[in-house]
N, C-alpha and C positions, 0 to 999 in steps of 0.2 A: 896470164899477165894481161893487163889492160893498159897499154902504153899510149900516152899522148905526148906529142912533141910540139911545144909552142916555140916558134922561131921566126926567122926572117929569111927570105929567099936568097939573099946575098951573104948571109952569115956562114963563114966556113965551119965554125963549130956545130952549127945546126946541120949542115951537110954531113959532117963527120958522124954526128949522132944518128942520123938516118941510115948511113952506111953501116954503122955498128950493129943496129938492130936487123937490117936486111941481111947482113952476112950471117947472122945467127938464126935466121928464119923466124924472127919474132915480128908479128904483125903490129903495126902502130897506126895511130891517127895523127896526121900532121895538120897543125893549125898555124897559118901564117898570121902573125901579129899585126901586119900592115893591113890585112883585110878584115880580120875579126879579133878584137881584143878579148882578154880574159873577162869573164863575168866577175862580179864582186865576190861571189861564193868561191869560184875557182881561185881567185887572187888570194883570198884569206886562207884557203886550204894550203896553197903553195907557200905562202908566208910562214904559216905554222910549221910546215914540213921542213923547210930549209933553215929554220931557226930565226925567223924575223925578216922584216922587209929590208933591213940593211944588207942582208946576204943576197938580195935580188938586184941591188943597184949596180949598174955597169959603169965603173969609173971612167971607161973609155968612150962613153956615149958622145955623140956629136953635139947634142944640145947642152953646151957647157953652161949657159945661163941658168937653165932649170936645174942642172946638176948642182951648181953653186947654191942656188936657192934652197935646194933640199937640205944642204948641210946646215943652213942657218935657221930653218923653220923649227918651231916647237915640236917636241917629240910626237905629240898626238896629231899634228898636222902633216907629218912626213909621209905616213902611210897613204893618206888620202891624195896627196900630191903625186906620189908614185903611181897610184891607181889611175889617176887622171892622165898621166904622161907615161904610158907603158912603153914608149920608145926608149926609156931609160933602164929597162929591165935587161939583165944579162941573159943572153940566149945561148944555147937552147934551155928552155925549162922543160924537163922531162918528168911526167907524172906516171906513177903506177899505183892506182888506188889512193891511199893516204900518204904514200911516200912521194917525195919529189926532190929534184936536184936543179940547181941553176948553174949553167955552164957545162962544159964537156967533162963528164965524170964517169968513165967506164969502170973504174974500180968500185964504185958504188952499185952500178947497174949489174955487175957480175953477181952480186948477192941477192938480187931480186929473182924470185921464182914464181 
């Protein structure tokens, strides 16, 4: 497995994801989204794996203005706006090759080998 965890230092779900993999002896790479955002290729790969960019949006994000703007943008502009404002992404984003999840999803991670 080649696990990458994209998250934020103060996110409890990110900490739980890290603990989940540590307890199982699975090595992972942690990327703090406040320090280094996803590249465009990573972002597109994750969007495709989770079923579209709508699945990445964190409805509880602090930036309510940009969150509201996302809802009213044209379909083709939403993905670009989310890429530009990655603080709106639900964390943790956990990648394993072409597979990815947004949020804490241990039931899916169990099936990864």
